[in-house]
C-alpha positions in Angstrom: 68.0 178.6 -58.5 65.3 176.0 -57.6 65.8 176.8 -53.9 65.5 180.6 -54.7 62.2 180.0 -56.5 60.9 177.8 -53.7 61.7 180.6 -51.1 60.1 183.2 -53.3 57.0 181.1 -53.5 57.0 180.6 -49.8 56.9 184.3 -49.1 54.2 185.0 -51.7 56.3 186.2 -54.6 56.1 184.8 -58.1 58.9 182.5 -59.2 59.9 184.8 -62.1 60.8 187.4 -59.5 64.2 185.7 -59.5 64.9 187.4 -62.8 64.1 190.9 -61.6 66.5 193.6 -60.6 66.4 195.0 -57.0 65.0 198.4 -58.1 62.0 196.6 -59.6 60.7 195.5 -56.3 58.3 197.5 -54.0 59.1 198.0 -50.3 56.8 195.2 -49.3 58.3 192.9 -51.9 61.8 193.8 -50.6 60.7 192.9 -47.1 59.4 189.5 -48.4 62.8 188.9 -50.0 64.6 189.8 -46.8 62.3 187.2 -45.0 63.1 184.6 -47.7 66.8 185.2 -47.2 66.4 184.8 -43.4 64.5 181.6 -43.6 66.8 180.1 -46.2 69.1 178.9 -43.4 66.1 177.1 -41.7 66.5 178.9 -38.4 64.8 178.0 -35.2 64.4 181.6 -34.3 63.8 184.5 -36.6 64.7 188.0 -35.3 62.4 190.6 -37.0 63.7 194.1 -35.9 61.2 196.8 -37.0 60.2 194.5 -39.8 57.1 196.5 -40.8 57.9 200.0 -39.6 58.6 201.5 -43.0 55.6 199.9 -44.7 52.1 201.3 -45.3 49.3 199.8 -43.2 47.9 197.5 -45.8 51.4 196.1 -46.7 52.2 195.9 -43.0 49.1 193.6 -42.5 50.3 191.4 -45.4 53.8 191.0 -44.0 52.5 190.3 -40.5 50.2 187.7 -41.9 53.1 186.2 -43.8 55.2 186.0 -40.6 52.3 184.3 -38.8 51.9 181.8 -41.6 55.6 181.1 -41.7 55.7 180.6 -38.0 52.9 178.0 -38.3 54.3 176.3 -41.4 57.9 176.2 -40.4 57.5 175.9 -36.6 59.9 178.8 -36.0 59.9 181.3 -33.1 59.8 184.9 -34.0 61.4 187.6 -31.8 59.6 190.7 -33.0 61.2 194.0 -32.1 59.0 197.1 -32.5 58.0 200.4 -31.1 54.5 200.1 -32.5 52.2 198.9 -29.7 49.4 198.3 -32.2 51.5 195.7 -34.0 52.4 194.2 -30.6 48.7 193.9 -29.7 48.0 192.2 -33.0 50.7 189.6 -33.2 52.6 189.0 -29.9 51.9 186.2 -27.4 54.3 187.6 -24.9 55.8 191.0 -24.5 59.0 192.3 -22.9 59.2 196.0 -22.4 62.7 197.4 -22.3 64.0 200.7 -20.9 67.7 201.6 -21.1 68.7 198.1 -22.1 66.8 196.4 -19.3 63.6 194.4 -19.2 61.2 196.3 -17.0 58.1 194.2 -17.6 57.4 190.8 -19.1 54.1 189.0 -19.4 51.5 188.0 -21.9 50.5 190.7 -24.4 47.1 190.9 -22.9 48.5 191.6 -19.4 51.2 194.0 -20.5 48.8 196.0 -22.7 45.7 195.6 -20.7 47.1 196.0 -17.2 50.6 197.3 -17.3 52.4 197.0 -14.0 55.5 199.2 -14.6 55.2 203.0 -14.9 57.4 203.1 -18.0 55.0 200.6 -19.8 52.0 202.8 -18.8 53.9 205.9 -20.2 54.6 204.1 -23.5 51.0 203.2 -23.9 49.9 206.7 -23.0 52.4 208.2 -25.5 51.7 205.8 -28.4 50.4 207.3 -31.6 46.6 206.7 -31.7 46.7 206.4 -28.0 42.9 206.7 -28.0 43.0 203.2 -29.5 42.2 200.5 -26.9 45.4 198.4 -27.3 44.2 196.0 -24.5 41.2 194.9 -26.6 42.9 194.6 -30.0 42.2 191.2 -31.6 44.8 189.1 -33.3 44.5 189.7 -37.1 42.4 187.3 -39.0 43.9 184.3 -40.8 41.4 185.1 -43.5 43.6 186.0 -46.5 41.0 188.6 -47.6 40.8 190.3 -44.2 43.1 193.2 -43.4 
């Protein structure tokens, strides 16, 4: 129980959450619990597959900030799998674009989003929701806990 409380605290949940039933947690809290379960084994690499896709934008920002903080605190690598290029622009250092199970482009996030070399990458950027957004010039999110 002490380890469970420690993990809850690490992902930003109150220690007394250990006494709550699953239906009593919001989607963002459930995502934090899933992250706590994943880091319980002290992995070197955390695979986050569509980790924020079902969350609203403000909760997405909180979870992304949490993952960034955990990466820094625990020294783990995060393989972040997503279809949301806006999220990629905010958090990824390097990007691999896959098509039909094969990597078609791999480079820094700035290069892939700012000057894509492969036609498929260009098509993805063009087709992205909010494509009028300038993904190439997105800034990494602020470490300021108040900033969203």
